[in-house]
C-alpha positions as CSV (number, residue, x, y, z in Angstrom):
1,M,-21.1,-62.9,-76.9
2,R,-17.7,-62.5,-78.3
3,L,-16.2,-64.8,-75.6
4,V,-18.6,-67.6,-76.5
5,G,-17.6,-67.4,-80.2
6,I,-13.9,-67.5,-79.2
7,V,-14.4,-70.5,-77.0
8,I,-16.4,-72.4,-79.7
9,A,-13.7,-71.6,-82.3
10,A,-11.0,-72.7,-80.0
11,A,-12.8,-76.0,-79.3
12,I,-13.2,-76.6,-83.0
13,V,-9.5,-75.8,-83.7
14,L,-8.3,-78.0,-80.8
15,G,-10.5,-80.9,-82.0
16,L,-9.3,-80.7,-85.5
17,A,-5.7,-80.5,-84.3
18,I,-6.1,-83.6,-82.2
19,L,-7.7,-85.4,-85.2
20,G,-4.8,-84.3,-87.4
21,V,-2.1,-85.4,-84.9
22,N,-3.9,-88.7,-84.4
23,G,-4.1,-89.2,-88.1
24,I,-0.4,-88.6,-88.5
25,L,0.4,-90.9,-85.6
26,S,-2.0,-93.6,-86.9
27,Y,0.1,-93.8,-90.0
28,F,2.9,-95.0,-87.8
29,D,0.6,-97.5,-86.0
30,T,0.4,-95.5,-82.8
31,D,-2.3,-93.3,-81.1
32,F,-2.2,-89.9,-79.6
33,I,-4.5,-91.1,-76.8
34,P,-4.3,-94.9,-76.5
35,G,-7.6,-96.8,-76.7
36,G,-6.9,-98.7,-73.5
37,A,-6.5,-95.5,-71.4
38,F,-10.2,-94.7,-71.6
39,P,-12.0,-97.9,-72.6
40,D,-15.4,-96.3,-73.3
41,A,-14.0,-93.1,-74.8
42,W,-13.9,-92.2,-78.5
43,T,-10.5,-92.4,-80.1
44,G,-9.3,-90.9,-83.3
45,P,-9.6,-92.7,-86.6
46,D,-7.2,-95.5,-87.2
47,T,-7.9,-96.4,-90.8
48,W,-8.6,-94.6,-94.0
49,S,-12.2,-95.7,-94.1
50,E,-12.7,-94.0,-90.7
51,W,-11.2,-90.8,-92.1
52,R,-13.5,-91.1,-95.1
53,D,-16.5,-91.3,-92.8
54,I,-15.4,-88.3,-90.9
55,V,-14.9,-86.3,-94.1
56,I,-18.4,-87.3,-95.3
57,V,-19.9,-86.2,-92.0
58,F,-18.2,-82.8,-92.2
59,T,-19.1,-82.4,-95.8
60,A,-22.8,-83.1,-95.0
61,L,-22.5,-80.6,-92.1
62,F,-21.2,-77.9,-94.4
63,W,-23.9,-78.6,-97.0
64,L,-26.5,-78.3,-94.3
65,I,-25.1,-75.0,-93.1
66,S,-24.9,-73.6,-96.7
67,G,-28.5,-74.7,-97.3
68,I,-29.7,-72.9,-94.2
69,V,-27.8,-69.8,-95.3
70,F,-29.3,-70.0,-98.8
71,I,-32.8,-70.3,-97.5
72,A,-32.2,-67.3,-95.1
73,A,-30.8,-65.2,-98.0
74,A,-33.8,-66.1,-100.2
75,I,-36.2,-65.1,-97.4
76,A,-34.3,-61.9,-96.9
77,I,-34.5,-61.0,-100.6
78,F,-38.3,-61.8,-100.6
79,L,-38.9,-59.6,-97.6
80,L,-36.8,-56.8,-99.2
81,A,-38.9,-57.0,-102.4
82,I,-42.1,-56.7,-100.3
83,V,-40.7,-53.7,-98.4
84,A,-39.6,-52.0,-101.6
85,R,-43.0,-52.5,-103.2
86,K,-44.7,-51.0,-100.1
87,V,-42.3,-48.0,-100.1
88,M,-43.1,-47.5,-103.8
89,Q,-46.8,-47.6,-103.2
90,E,-46.6,-45.2,-100.2
91,N,-44.1,-42.7,-101.6
92,A,-43.8,-42.9,-105.3
93,V,-47.5,-43.1,-106.2
94,P,-48.4,-39.9,-104.3
95,A,-45.4,-38.2,-105.8
96,L,-46.6,-39.2,-109.3
97,D,-50.2,-38.1,-108.5
98,S,-48.8,-34.7,-107.3
99,L,-46.7,-34.4,-110.5
100,R,-49.8,-35.2,-112.6
101,A,-51.8,-32.5,-110.8
102,S,-49.0,-30.0,-111.4
103,L,-49.0,-30.9,-115.1
104,D,-52.7,-30.5,-115.3
105,N,-52.3,-27.1,-113.6
106,V,-49.7,-26.0,-116.2
107,K,-52.0,-27.2,-119.0
108,G,-54.9,-25.2,-117.6
109,T,-52.7,-22.1,-117.3
110,T,-51.5,-22.5,-120.8
111,E,-55.1,-22.9,-122.2
112,F,-56.2,-19.8,-120.1
113,A,-53.3,-17.7,-121.5
114,G,-54.0,-18.9,-125.0
115,E,-57.7,-18.0,-124.7
116,T,-57.2,-14.6,-122.9
117,V,-54.0,-13.3,-124.5
118,A,-53.3,-14.9,-127.8
119,S,-56.9,-15.4,-129.0
120,P,-57.8,-11.6,-129.1
121,I,-54.5,-10.8,-130.8
122,I,-55.1,-13.5,-133.4
123,R,-58.6,-12.2,-134.0
124,V,-57.4,-8.6,-134.4
125,Y,-54.7,-9.7,-136.8
126,S,-57.0,-11.8,-138.8
127,V,-59.5,-8.9,-139.2
128,F,-56.7,-6.6,-140.3
129,K,-55.4,-9.2,-142.8
130,G,-58.9,-9.7,-144.1
131,V,-59.5,-6.0,-144.5
132,R,-56.1,-5.6,-146.2
133,T,-56.8,-8.5,-148.5
134,G,-60.2,-7.2,-149.4
135,L,-58.8,-3.7,-150.1
136,G,-56.1,-5.2,-152.2
137,A,-58.5,-7.2,-154.2
138,V,-60.7,-4.1,-154.9
139,S,-58.1,-1.4,-155.3
140,G,-54.7,-3.2,-155.8
141,V,-53.2,-1.6,-152.7
142,G,-52.4,-5.0,-151.1
143,G,-50.0,-5.8,-153.9
144,R,-48.1,-2.5,-153.5
145,I,-47.7,-3.0,-149.8
146,K,-46.4,-6.5,-150.4
147,S,-43.9,-5.3,-153.0
148,R,-42.5,-2.6,-150.6
149,K,-41.8,-5.3,-148.0
150,L,-39.8,-7.2,-150.6
151,G,-37.8,-4.1,-151.5
152,K,-39.3,-3.6,-155.0
153,K,-40.9,-0.4,-156.3
């Protein structure tokens, strides 16, 4: 495969070299390969209008190649977007579902701990606070306990 590429590149370079040499020689009214040597053969350009036509043909060829490359790149980007979307649906969505399930598990554990551990402690403390407030209202003991906490006698 590499040999084929080298042969094609060499043929292109050789053809361009012959065209260049013939263009320089045509400036001096002579040809690299005289037209009479091969009557039916193509000879290099003799006038500037022939050079212009050759340049137009090569420009059109390069535009055609660049258009084909652009279309191929656009198709490749489109296919890449499809593959990326498929990967996201196959891998990211299950991962997010697993994360959501884990968060629901943590939420359930937190609610269970709140109901079984914190709720009885809060109930006992609220009963104690209620009894203390009630005794303080009846006997005035609640005020003295509070003043001792603040450092007053």
